[in-house]
C-alpha positions as CSV (number, residue, x, y, z in Angstrom):
1,X,-42.4,42.0,-39.1
2,X,-44.8,40.2,-36.7
3,X,-47.7,38.4,-38.4
4,X,-51.2,39.8,-37.8
5,X,-53.8,36.9,-37.9
6,X,-56.7,39.3,-38.8
7,X,-54.8,40.8,-41.7
8,X,-53.7,37.4,-43.0
9,X,-57.3,36.1,-42.9
10,X,-58.5,39.2,-44.9
11,X,-55.7,38.7,-47.4
12,X,-56.6,35.0,-47.8
13,X,-60.3,35.9,-48.3
14,X,-59.4,38.7,-50.8
15,X,-57.2,36.3,-52.7
16,X,-60.0,33.7,-52.9
17,X,-62.4,36.3,-54.2
18,X,-59.9,37.4,-56.8
19,X,-59.4,33.9,-57.9
20,X,-63.1,33.5,-58.3
21,X,-63.3,36.6,-60.4
22,X,-60.3,35.6,-62.5
23,X,-61.9,32.2,-63.1
24,X,-65.1,34.0,-64.5
25,X,-62.9,36.2,-66.6
26,X,-61.0,33.3,-68.0
27,X,-64.2,31.6,-69.0
28,X,-65.5,34.7,-70.8
29,X,-62.2,35.4,-72.6
30,X,-61.6,32.1,-74.4
31,X,-62.0,33.9,-77.8
32,X,-59.6,36.8,-76.9
33,X,-56.0,35.6,-76.3
34,X,-54.8,38.8,-74.9
35,X,-57.6,39.0,-72.3
36,X,-57.1,35.3,-71.5
37,X,-53.4,35.9,-70.7
38,X,-54.2,38.9,-68.5
39,X,-56.8,37.0,-66.6
40,X,-54.4,34.1,-66.2
41,X,-51.7,36.4,-64.8
42,X,-54.2,38.0,-62.4
43,X,-55.3,34.5,-61.2
44,X,-51.6,33.5,-60.6
45,X,-50.9,36.7,-58.6
46,X,-54.1,36.1,-56.5
47,X,-53.1,32.5,-55.9
48,X,-49.6,33.5,-54.7
49,X,-51.0,36.2,-52.5
50,X,-53.5,33.9,-50.9
51,X,-50.9,31.0,-50.5
52,X,-48.5,33.3,-48.6
53,X,-51.4,34.4,-46.3
54,X,-52.4,30.8,-45.7
55,X,-48.8,29.8,-45.0
56,X,-48.5,32.5,-42.3
57,X,-51.7,31.4,-40.7
58,X,-50.5,27.8,-40.7
59,X,-47.3,28.7,-39.0
60,X,-49.1,30.8,-36.4
61,X,-51.5,27.8,-35.7
62,X,-48.5,25.5,-35.2
63,X,-46.9,27.8,-32.7
64,X,-50.0,28.2,-30.7
65,X,-50.9,24.5,-30.6
66,X,-47.3,23.2,-29.9
67,X,-46.7,22.0,-26.3
68,X,-45.0,24.6,-24.2
69,X,-41.8,23.6,-22.4
70,X,-42.3,23.2,-18.7
71,X,-41.7,26.3,-16.7
72,X,-38.6,26.2,-14.5
73,X,-39.1,25.6,-10.9
74,X,-39.3,28.8,-8.9
75,X,-36.3,29.6,-6.8
76,X,-36.8,29.4,-3.0
77,X,-37.6,32.7,-1.2
78,X,-34.5,34.9,-0.9
79,X,-34.1,34.4,2.9
80,X,-34.3,30.6,2.5
81,X,-32.0,30.7,-0.5
82,X,-29.2,32.3,1.5
83,X,-29.6,29.7,4.3
84,X,-29.6,26.8,1.9
85,X,-26.6,28.0,-0.1
86,X,-24.1,27.3,2.6
87,X,-25.7,24.1,3.9
88,X,-23.1,21.2,4.2
89,X,-25.5,18.7,2.5
90,X,-26.2,18.7,-1.2
91,X,-29.9,19.7,-1.6
92,X,-32.3,19.4,-4.5
93,X,-35.9,20.2,-5.0
94,X,-37.7,17.4,-6.9
95,X,-40.8,17.8,-9.1
96,X,-42.4,15.4,-11.5
97,X,-41.5,16.0,-15.2
98,X,-38.7,18.4,-14.4
99,X,-35.0,17.9,-13.8
100,X,-33.9,18.3,-10.1
101,X,-33.3,21.8,-9.1
102,X,-30.0,22.3,-7.2
103,X,-30.6,24.5,-4.2
104,X,-27.1,25.1,-3.0
105,X,-23.4,25.1,-3.8
106,X,-22.8,21.5,-2.6
107,X,-25.5,20.2,-5.0
108,X,-24.0,22.1,-7.9
109,X,-20.5,20.8,-7.1
110,X,-21.7,17.2,-6.9
111,X,-23.5,17.4,-10.3
112,X,-20.8,19.4,-12.1
113,X,-18.7,17.8,-14.8
114,X,-15.5,16.4,-13.2
115,X,-17.2,15.6,-9.9
116,X,-20.0,13.3,-11.1
117,X,-18.8,11.3,-14.1
118,X,-22.4,10.9,-15.2
119,X,-24.6,13.8,-14.3
120,X,-27.6,12.2,-16.1
121,X,-27.2,9.1,-13.8
122,X,-27.3,11.4,-10.8
123,X,-30.5,13.1,-12.0
124,X,-32.1,9.7,-12.7
125,X,-31.1,8.5,-9.2
126,X,-32.7,11.6,-7.7
127,X,-35.9,11.4,-9.7
128,X,-36.4,7.7,-8.9
129,X,-35.6,8.0,-5.2
130,X,-38.4,6.9,-2.8
131,X,-39.2,8.8,0.4
132,X,-37.0,7.8,3.3
133,X,-33.3,7.2,3.6
134,X,-31.0,4.8,1.7
135,X,-27.4,4.2,0.9
136,X,-26.6,4.7,-2.8
137,X,-23.5,4.6,-5.0
138,X,-22.6,7.7,-6.9
139,X,-20.4,7.6,-10.1
140,X,-17.6,10.1,-9.7
141,X,-14.3,10.8,-11.2
142,X,-12.7,8.8,-8.4
143,X,-15.0,5.8,-9.0
144,X,-18.1,4.6,-7.2
145,X,-18.6,6.5,-3.9
146,X,-21.3,5.6,-1.3
147,X,-23.6,8.3,0.0
148,X,-26.8,8.6,2.1
149,X,-29.8,9.8,0.0
150,X,-32.7,11.1,2.0
151,X,-36.0,12.3,0.4
152,X,-38.8,14.0,2.4
153,X,-41.9,16.1,1.9
154,X,-42.3,19.4,3.5
155,X,-44.2,22.7,3.2
156,X,-42.3,25.9,2.6
157,X,-44.4,29.1,2.9
158,X,-47.5,27.2,2.1
159,X,-46.0,25.4,-0.9
160,X,-45.5,21.6,-1.0
161,X,-41.9,20.5,-1.6
162,X,-40.1,17.2,-2.1
163,X,-36.5,17.7,-0.9
164,X,-33.6,15.4,-1.6
165,X,-30.4,15.5,0.4
166,X,-27.2,13.7,-0.4
167,X,-24.3,13.2,2.1
168,X,-21.2,11.4,0.7
169,X,-19.9,9.0,3.3
170,X,-17.3,7.0,1.5
171,X,-14.3,8.4,3.4
172,X,-16.1,8.2,6.7
173,X,-17.0,4.5,6.1
174,X,-13.4,3.7,5.1
175,X,-12.1,5.3,8.2
176,X,-14.6,3.4,10.4
177,X,-13.8,0.1,8.7
178,X,-10.1,0.6,9.2
179,X,-10.7,1.5,12.9
180,X,-12.9,-1.6,13.4
181,X,-10.3,-3.9,11.7
182,X,-7.5,-2.3,13.9
183,X,-9.6,-3.0,17.1
184,X,-10.4,-6.5,16.0
185,X,-6.8,-7.3,15.2
186,X,-5.7,-6.0,18.6
187,X,-8.2,-8.1,20.4
188,X,-7.5,-11.2,18.3
189,X,-3.7,-10.8,18.9
190,X,-4.3,-10.4,22.6
191,X,-6.5,-13.5,22.9
192,X,-4.2,-15.7,20.7
193,X,-1.0,-14.6,22.4
194,X,-2.6,-15.3,25.9
195,X,-2.8,-18.9,24.8
196,X,0.3,-19.3,22.6
197,X,2.8,-17.8,25.0
198,X,2.3,-20.5,27.8
199,X,1.9,-23.2,25.2
200,X,5.3,-22.3,23.7
201,X,6.9,-22.1,27.1
202,X,5.5,-25.4,28.3
203,X,6.4,-27.1,25.0
204,X,10.0,-25.9,25.3
205,X,10.3,-27.1,28.9
206,X,8.7,-30.5,28.4
207,X,11.7,-32.3,26.8
208,X,13.9,-31.2,29.8
209,X,11.4,-32.5,32.3
210,X,11.2,-35.8,30.5
211,X,14.9,-36.2,30.3
212,X,15.2,-35.4,34.0
213,X,12.5,-37.9,34.9
214,X,10.3,-35.4,36.6
215,X,7.1,-37.1,35.6
216,X,4.8,-35.2,37.9
217,X,6.0,-31.8,36.6
218,X,5.7,-33.2,33.1
219,X,2.2,-34.3,33.7
220,X,1.3,-30.9,35.1
221,X,2.9,-29.2,32.0
222,X,0.9,-31.5,29.6
223,X,-2.3,-30.7,31.5
224,X,-1.6,-27.0,31.2
225,X,-0.9,-27.5,27.5
226,X,-4.3,-29.2,27.1
227,X,-6.1,-26.5,29.0
228,X,-4.6,-23.7,26.9
229,X,-5.3,-25.6,23.7
230,X,-8.9,-26.1,24.8
231,X,-9.1,-22.4,25.5
232,X,-7.8,-21.6,22.1
233,X,-10.2,-24.0,20.5
234,X,-13.1,-22.4,22.3
235,X,-11.9,-19.0,21.2
236,X,-11.9,-20.1,17.5
237,X,-15.4,-21.5,18.0
238,X,-16.6,-18.1,19.4
239,X,-15.0,-16.3,16.5
240,X,-16.8,-18.6,14.0
241,X,-20.1,-17.8,15.7
242,X,-19.5,-14.1,15.1
243,X,-18.1,-14.3,11.6
244,X,-20.6,-16.9,10.2
245,X,-24.1,-16.2,11.5
246,X,-26.8,-18.6,10.2
247,X,-29.1,-17.2,7.5
248,X,-32.5,-16.1,8.9
249,X,-35.8,-17.8,8.1
250,X,-38.2,-14.9,7.7
251,X,-41.9,-15.1,8.6
252,X,-44.6,-12.8,9.7
253,X,-44.4,-12.8,13.5
254,X,-46.7,-11.2,16.1
255,X,-44.5,-9.5,18.6
256,X,-46.7,-9.7,21.8
257,X,-46.6,-13.5,22.2
258,X,-42.9,-13.6,21.2
259,X,-41.9,-11.0,23.8
260,X,-44.1,-12.6,26.4
261,X,-42.2,-15.8,25.8
262,X,-38.9,-14.0,26.3
263,X,-40.3,-12.4,29.5
264,X,-41.2,-15.8,30.9
265,X,-37.7,-17.1,30.2
266,X,-36.0,-14.2,31.8
267,X,-38.2,-13.6,34.9
268,X,-36.9,-16.4,37.1
269,X,-33.2,-15.2,36.9
270,X,-34.2,-11.5,37.5
271,X,-36.5,-12.5,40.3
272,X,-33.7,-14.4,42.0
273,X,-31.6,-11.3,41.8
274,X,-34.4,-9.3,43.5
275,X,-35.8,-7.6,40.4
276,X,-38.2,-8.1,37.6
277,X,-38.8,-7.8,33.8
278,X,-41.4,-5.2,32.5
279,X,-43.0,-5.6,29.1
280,X,-44.8,-3.0,27.0
281,X,-46.1,-3.5,23.4
282,X,-48.1,-0.7,21.8
283,X,-50.3,-1.5,20.0
284,X,-50.6,-5.1,21.0
285,X,-51.2,-6.1,17.3
286,X,-47.6,-5.2,16.3
287,X,-46.1,-7.8,14.0
288,X,-42.7,-8.1,12.2
289,X,-41.4,-10.2,9.3
290,X,-38.4,-11.7,11.0
291,X,-36.8,-14.9,12.2
292,X,-38.4,-15.5,15.6
293,X,-35.7,-17.7,17.0
294,X,-32.9,-15.3,16.0
295,X,-34.8,-12.3,17.4
296,X,-35.4,-14.2,20.7
297,X,-31.6,-14.9,20.8
298,X,-30.8,-11.2,20.4
299,X,-33.2,-10.2,23.2
300,X,-31.8,-13.0,25.5
301,X,-28.2,-11.9,24.8
302,X,-29.0,-8.3,25.7
303,X,-30.9,-9.4,28.8
304,X,-28.1,-11.6,30.0
305,X,-25.6,-8.7,29.6
306,X,-28.0,-6.5,31.5
307,X,-28.3,-9.0,34.3
308,X,-24.6,-9.3,34.7
309,X,-24.1,-5.5,34.6
310,X,-26.8,-5.1,37.3
311,X,-25.0,-7.5,39.7
312,X,-25.1,-5.9,43.1
313,X,-28.0,-3.6,42.4
314,X,-30.7,-3.7,45.2
315,X,-33.6,-4.0,42.7
316,X,-32.4,-4.7,39.1
317,X,-35.0,-4.0,36.6
318,X,-35.2,-4.9,32.9
319,X,-37.6,-3.2,30.5
320,X,-38.7,-4.6,27.1
321,X,-40.7,-2.2,24.9
322,X,-42.0,-2.4,21.3
323,X,-43.7,0.4,19.5
324,X,-43.8,2.3,16.2
325,X,-41.5,5.2,15.8
326,X,-41.6,8.1,13.3
327,X,-41.9,6.9,9.7
328,X,-43.7,3.8,10.7
329,X,-40.6,1.9,11.7
330,X,-40.6,-0.7,14.5
331,X,-38.6,0.2,17.6
332,X,-37.6,-2.5,20.1
333,X,-35.9,-1.2,23.3
334,X,-34.0,-3.3,25.9
335,X,-33.1,-1.2,28.9
336,X,-31.8,-1.7,32.5
337,X,-31.2,0.3,35.6
338,X,-27.6,-0.7,36.1
339,X,-24.4,1.4,35.8
340,X,-24.5,1.6,32.0
341,X,-21.7,1.5,29.5
342,X,-18.6,3.4,30.8
343,X,-18.2,6.8,29.0
344,X,-16.0,6.7,26.0
345,X,-16.5,3.0,25.3
346,X,-19.9,3.3,23.4
347,X,-18.2,2.9,20.0
348,X,-16.2,-0.2,21.1
349,X,-18.8,-2.4,22.8
350,X,-19.9,-4.0,19.5
351,X,-16.3,-5.0,18.5
352,X,-15.9,-8.8,18.6
353,X,-14.1,-10.0,21.8
354,X,-14.1,-6.5,23.4
355,X,-15.6,-6.7,26.9
356,X,-16.0,-4.1,29.7
357,X,-16.3,-7.0,32.3
358,X,-13.5,-8.9,33.7
359,X,-13.5,-12.4,32.3
360,X,-16.2,-11.6,29.7
361,X,-15.9,-13.2,26.2
362,X,-16.9,-10.0,24.3
363,X,-19.0,-12.1,21.9
364,X,-22.5,-11.3,23.0
365,X,-23.0,-7.8,21.5
366,X,-21.0,-8.7,18.4
367,X,-23.4,-11.6,17.8
368,X,-26.4,-9.3,18.5
369,X,-25.3,-6.9,15.9
370,X,-24.6,-9.6,13.3
371,X,-28.1,-11.2,13.8
372,X,-29.9,-7.8,13.8
373,X,-28.3,-6.7,10.6
374,X,-29.1,-10.1,9.1
375,X,-32.8,-9.5,10.0
376,X,-32.7,-6.1,8.2
377,X,-32.4,-3.9,11.2
378,X,-30.0,-1.8,13.2
379,X,-28.9,-1.8,16.8
380,X,-27.7,1.2,18.7
381,X,-26.7,2.0,22.3
382,X,-28.5,5.0,23.8
383,X,-27.9,6.8,27.0
384,X,-30.9,7.0,29.4
385,X,-31.6,10.2,31.3
386,X,-31.9,8.2,34.6
387,X,-28.8,6.1,34.0
388,X,-28.4,2.5,32.9
389,X,-27.8,0.9,29.6
390,X,-30.3,1.1,26.7
391,X,-30.1,-0.8,23.4
392,X,-32.5,0.3,20.6
393,X,-33.3,-2.1,17.7
394,X,-34.9,-0.5,14.7
395,X,-36.6,-2.4,11.8
């Protein structure tokens, strides 16, 4: 039976009154043993009756003052729930003091036993995630797997949400790494064989030329050997410049004077080709914590590639632009009005020693990517609506 607080209070008060009356009766019956026992029994019953009422009141008070468990997060509206259920990304709603709420099947699968070896670690990772994007490692039954975790704030039907999205990328990264290694090995093999094949041929013919006394042919063969050995040595030096970039020396750097210095360096060559270099920095107070010398080298490498690509253009033009993009990130753009990167080669241009130009070393863009990554940024090729090449550096 449910406890009635009013009735319990009345019973406790009645028991207290009965105890008081029994106490008076006990005092007046000290000379009458039978009455004394009767009053004592009445006092005991009143005490038990009152104790039970007080205990019920105490339990009721404990229940009403105990902290209530947090209410579960409300499910999304039905129409949104259906759309989210089949989303390819794992989605959660985050709220302080509550476990992440899985919004779709992908999130439930990722957090289920057997998929995530430590669901608690996954919950802690989601709760501690800062706004923005980051690459994280998820513990799974197959070991550590990398994924992209993105957290953003949005409003759904007038209600503020924090939404977390997780996209596993381990298999995609492994595939890209294997492809990059395959391309690199092919280029290395091509370059090395171009030098070793004539070296081996000339080395094999040199003893016969010496024995025949054909000294002029022998000298020509030795000169060719020296040239190919020098070419191979230069190739190894270029490989070292790509594989072992120097560590950056970071410092707060105003961008406007740095880019103006780059513009001054580039303008004579572009003017000689009949063009020019445009510069735009918005706002002029933009600054970046970076290695100024390495960032200058990146911009110069991109500008030299652009100038070579624009050879033959009637009015080659280079554009340097720095501005803030969405999310407060710095965006540096280097663009030209040349022919642009041939379609289908956009994913290969950053491969070391790959070049779209006859006689090109294929080192410039590989060095650019290494330096930009060392500075904490990314570099991407983007197609321009009006044509030409465009490289976007984001920090």
